[in-house]
C-alpha positions as CSV (number, residue, x, y, z in Angstrom):
1,M,0.0,0.0,0.0
2,A,1.6,3.3,-1.1
3,R,-0.1,5.2,1.6
4,H,1.6,3.1,4.3
5,P,5.0,2.2,3.0
6,H,6.3,1.6,6.6
7,L,3.9,-1.2,7.3
8,H,5.3,-4.7,7.2
9,L,4.5,-8.3,7.9
10,G,6.2,-10.0,10.9
11,Y,8.5,-8.6,13.5
12,S,11.6,-6.6,12.6
13,A,14.9,-7.5,14.3
14,D,14.4,-4.6,16.7
15,E,10.9,-5.7,17.5
16,R,12.0,-9.2,18.2
17,A,14.7,-7.8,20.6
18,Q,12.5,-5.2,22.4
19,S,8.8,-6.1,22.2
20,P,7.2,-7.6,25.3
21,Y,5.0,-9.6,22.8
22,A,8.0,-11.1,20.9
23,P,8.1,-14.3,22.9
24,F,4.6,-15.1,21.6
25,F,5.3,-14.4,18.0
26,R,5.6,-17.7,16.2
27,P,5.8,-17.3,12.4
28,A,5.3,-21.0,11.7
29,M,1.6,-22.2,11.5
30,A,0.1,-25.6,11.8
31,P,-1.4,-27.3,8.7
32,L,-5.1,-26.8,8.1
33,S,-7.4,-29.1,10.0
34,E,-9.1,-32.0,8.3
35,S,-12.5,-30.3,8.4
36,V,-11.1,-27.2,6.7
37,R,-9.4,-29.3,4.0
38,A,-12.6,-31.2,3.4
39,A,-14.6,-28.0,3.0
40,L,-12.1,-26.6,0.5
41,L,-12.1,-29.8,-1.5
42,N,-15.9,-30.0,-1.4
43,G,-16.2,-26.4,-2.8
44,A,-19.2,-24.2,-2.5
45,V,-22.4,-25.9,-1.1
46,A,-26.0,-25.1,-1.9
47,H,-26.9,-21.7,-0.2
48,E,-30.1,-23.1,1.3
49,L,-27.9,-25.3,3.6
50,M,-26.2,-22.3,5.2
51,P,-28.5,-20.0,7.2
52,P,-28.8,-16.3,6.4
53,L,-28.0,-13.5,8.9
54,V,-31.7,-13.3,9.9
55,D,-31.3,-16.8,11.5
56,A,-28.2,-16.0,13.5
57,G,-30.1,-16.4,16.8
58,A,-30.2,-20.1,16.1
59,L,-26.5,-20.3,17.1
60,Q,-27.8,-20.4,20.7
61,S,-30.0,-23.4,20.2
62,G,-27.2,-25.7,21.4
63,D,-27.3,-27.7,18.1
64,D,-24.7,-27.8,15.4
65,W,-25.7,-26.5,12.0
66,T,-25.7,-28.7,8.9
67,F,-22.4,-27.2,7.9
68,E,-20.1,-25.8,10.6
69,T,-17.2,-25.3,8.2
70,A,-18.2,-24.5,4.6
71,Y,-18.9,-21.7,2.2
72,T,-21.6,-20.9,-0.3
73,L,-22.4,-18.3,-2.9
74,C,-26.0,-17.0,-3.1
75,P,-27.9,-15.9,-6.2
76,D,-27.8,-12.2,-5.1
77,G,-24.0,-12.2,-4.9
78,E,-23.8,-12.9,-1.2
79,A,-21.1,-15.2,0.2
80,R,-21.6,-17.1,3.5
81,V,-18.5,-18.5,5.1
82,F,-18.6,-20.6,8.3
83,V,-15.6,-22.0,10.3
84,H,-15.6,-24.2,13.3
85,T,-12.5,-24.1,15.5
86,P,-12.0,-26.4,18.6
87,M,-10.0,-24.6,21.3
88,P,-8.8,-26.9,24.2
89,G,-7.6,-25.0,27.2
90,V,-9.2,-21.8,26.1
91,T,-12.3,-20.1,27.6
92,P,-14.8,-17.7,25.9
93,A,-13.8,-15.0,28.4
94,M,-10.3,-15.1,27.0
95,W,-11.5,-14.2,23.5
96,D,-13.8,-11.5,25.0
97,W,-10.7,-10.0,26.6
98,W,-8.6,-10.4,23.4
99,F,-10.9,-8.3,21.2
100,G,-10.6,-5.4,23.6
101,W,-6.9,-5.8,24.2
102,H,-5.2,-6.4,20.8
103,G,-6.6,-3.6,18.8
104,D,-4.2,-0.8,19.6
105,E,-0.9,-2.2,18.6
106,A,0.3,-4.0,15.4
107,Q,2.7,-6.1,17.4
108,K,-0.3,-7.6,19.3
109,Y,-2.3,-8.1,16.1
110,K,0.5,-9.9,14.4
111,L,0.5,-12.6,17.1
112,W,-3.0,-13.7,15.8
113,H,-1.9,-14.4,12.2
114,P,1.8,-14.0,11.7
115,Q,1.7,-14.6,8.0
116,A,-1.2,-12.2,7.1
117,H,-1.7,-9.5,9.7
118,V,0.0,-6.2,9.1
119,H,-1.5,-3.4,11.1
120,V,-4.3,-2.4,13.5
121,G,-5.6,0.7,15.3
122,W,-8.8,2.0,16.8
123,A,-10.6,4.5,14.7
124,D,-11.2,6.7,17.7
125,G,-7.4,7.1,18.1
126,Q,-7.4,5.7,21.6
127,G,-5.6,2.7,23.1
128,D,-6.8,-0.2,25.2
129,L,-10.0,0.9,26.9
130,G,-10.9,-2.5,28.1
131,H,-13.8,-2.9,25.7
132,Y,-14.5,-3.2,22.0
133,V,-18.3,-2.9,21.6
134,G,-19.2,0.5,20.1
135,R,-15.7,0.9,18.7
136,T,-14.3,0.5,15.2
137,S,-11.1,-1.3,14.5
138,R,-9.1,-0.4,11.4
139,V,-6.9,-3.3,10.1
140,V,-4.5,-4.0,7.3
141,E,-4.2,-7.7,6.5
142,Y,-3.8,-10.2,3.7
143,V,-6.7,-12.5,2.8
144,G,-5.2,-14.9,0.4
145,S,-2.8,-12.8,-1.7
146,A,-4.9,-9.6,-1.5
147,R,-3.7,-7.0,0.9
148,M,-6.8,-5.2,2.3
149,S,-7.6,-2.2,4.5
150,L,-10.8,-2.9,6.4
151,T,-12.9,-1.5,9.2
152,I,-14.6,-3.7,11.8
153,R,-17.4,-1.9,13.7
154,F,-18.3,-3.9,16.8
155,V,-21.9,-4.1,17.8
156,R,-23.9,-5.7,20.6
157,P,-25.0,-9.3,20.0
158,R,-28.6,-8.3,20.4
159,E,-28.3,-6.2,17.2
160,L,-27.9,-9.5,15.3
161,G,-30.8,-11.3,17.1
162,L,-28.8,-13.0,19.9
163,D,-30.1,-13.2,23.5
164,E,-27.4,-11.5,25.7
165,D,-28.9,-12.8,28.9
166,Q,-28.8,-16.3,27.6
167,L,-25.2,-15.9,26.4
168,K,-24.2,-14.8,29.9
169,A,-26.1,-17.5,31.7
170,S,-24.5,-20.2,29.5
171,G,-21.0,-18.8,29.7
172,E,-20.9,-18.1,26.0
173,V,-19.5,-15.1,24.2
174,A,-20.6,-13.7,20.8
175,I,-18.3,-11.1,19.1
176,C,-20.4,-9.3,16.5
177,A,-19.4,-6.7,14.0
178,R,-20.2,-4.8,10.7
179,V,-17.3,-5.0,8.2
180,A,-16.3,-2.7,5.3
181,L,-13.5,-1.7,3.1
182,A,-11.8,1.1,5.0
183,D,-12.0,3.7,2.2
184,G,-15.1,2.5,0.5
185,P,-18.6,4.2,0.6
186,V,-20.5,1.0,1.8
187,E,-20.5,-1.5,4.6
188,T,-20.2,-4.9,3.0
189,G,-21.1,-7.6,5.6
190,W,-21.5,-8.9,9.1
191,L,-19.5,-11.4,11.2
192,I,-20.1,-13.3,14.4
193,H,-17.6,-15.3,16.4
194,H,-19.7,-17.4,18.7
195,L,-17.8,-19.1,21.6
196,R,-19.4,-21.8,23.7
197,P,-17.8,-23.9,26.4
198,T,-16.8,-27.5,25.9
199,A,-15.6,-30.2,28.3
200,D,-12.0,-29.3,27.5
201,G,-12.2,-25.6,26.8
202,C,-14.4,-24.0,24.2
203,E,-15.2,-23.9,20.5
204,M,-15.5,-21.0,18.1
205,R,-18.2,-20.9,15.5
206,S,-17.3,-18.1,13.1
207,R,-19.9,-16.8,10.7
208,F,-19.5,-14.3,7.8
209,W,-22.3,-12.9,5.7
210,L,-20.7,-10.8,3.0
211,G,-22.0,-9.0,-0.1
212,G,-25.5,-9.3,-1.6
213,G,-28.2,-8.0,0.6
214,N,-25.7,-7.2,3.4
215,V,-24.3,-4.2,1.5
216,R,-25.5,-0.7,2.6
217,P,-24.1,2.8,2.1
218,K,-22.3,4.1,5.2
219,A,-24.3,7.3,5.3
220,I,-27.7,6.3,3.8
221,S,-30.3,4.1,5.4
222,G,-33.9,3.1,4.6
223,P,-35.3,2.1,1.2
224,L,-32.8,4.3,-0.6
225,G,-29.9,2.6,1.3
226,R,-31.2,-0.8,0.4
227,L,-31.5,0.2,-3.3
228,L,-28.0,1.6,-3.5
229,G,-26.6,-1.3,-1.5
230,G,-28.2,-3.8,-3.9
231,L,-26.7,-1.9,-6.9
232,A,-23.3,-2.0,-5.3
233,A,-23.5,-5.7,-4.5
234,R,-24.5,-6.6,-8.1
235,L,-21.5,-4.6,-9.4
236,A,-19.1,-6.5,-7.2
237,P,-20.3,-10.0,-6.3
238,I,-18.2,-12.1,-4.0
239,K,-16.0,-14.5,-6.0
240,P,-15.5,-18.2,-5.1
241,Q,-11.8,-17.6,-4.5
242,Q,-12.5,-14.8,-2.1
243,A,-14.8,-17.0,-0.1
244,S,-12.4,-19.8,0.1
245,D,-9.5,-17.5,0.9
246,L,-11.5,-16.1,3.8
247,L,-12.3,-19.6,5.1
248,I,-8.6,-20.4,5.1
249,H,-7.7,-17.1,6.8
250,C,-10.2,-17.5,9.6
251,A,-9.3,-21.1,10.2
252,Q,-5.6,-20.3,10.4
253,E,-5.8,-17.3,12.6
254,M,-8.3,-18.7,15.1
255,S,-6.5,-22.1,15.5
256,H,-3.1,-20.4,15.7
257,L,-4.0,-17.9,18.4
258,A,-5.9,-20.5,20.4
259,T,-2.6,-22.4,21.0
260,L,-1.1,-19.2,22.5
261,M,-4.1,-17.7,24.1
262,P,-3.9,-19.2,27.6
263,Q,-0.3,-17.9,28.1
264,I,-1.0,-14.5,26.5
265,Y,-4.0,-14.1,28.8
266,K,-2.1,-15.1,31.8
267,T,0.7,-12.7,31.0
268,F,-1.2,-9.6,29.9
269,A,-4.8,-9.7,31.1
270,H,-5.6,-7.2,33.8
271,P,-8.9,-6.6,35.7
272,V,-10.5,-3.8,33.6
273,G,-14.0,-5.3,33.7
274,G,-16.0,-7.1,31.1
275,S,-14.6,-6.1,27.7
276,T,-18.0,-6.3,26.0
277,A,-19.4,-3.6,28.3
278,E,-19.6,-0.1,26.7
279,P,-18.1,2.8,28.7
């Protein structure tokens, strides 16, 4: 990116020598899991088999969906990408803390995906405030070979149809956000990372709904916003390669950080309160 020539992948020699996070930076990543490899080999599935955003509340039913790791392309240009990641030794609360903690320093962000994450910062210009809901993260990362500048605007789970009281009672966490190209005029999709406890830790059920009917202008709502969003979506439908690249990226970053999370949390977490709480 010409606008940010100083940005770079990985840790520099000085960063490796001086950063408090350097002991957790591990550039080697494990191979993709069997379920992810199977999904990529299978290719896009029928869109009727992967629920739309309006059914996101069904994540709390306690049941697995027909496809927990898969992608599909819809007739209107929407892509749905789902990824399931087992996380032994990790708790949902650790991920809730992580999303509030990592977003103010590139060196933290790079721990998550050492082969793809480049830069991160909060749009409000502030540092770690102990929460993420109501804030917008600006990231630079590779998805496949494409280097992208994105915004991730975090919202409350109830905005996507989830029951927050039920999440709390069951020890679950749902990280929910609106996503967009950083310099584009439209918001392009939604994501949920739903974490539920298991006997040996937790599991993350990542859900992305991108393009198609999810596209809206950033400054225009109502019927006109829907019309303009639909036009924008038809001009730039999500391509199969983009969907599969996202599936790989999500699977890599979530499984990689899960192996480091307990020690990172033990080392850096501090009692700032629940990170999903707005100030």
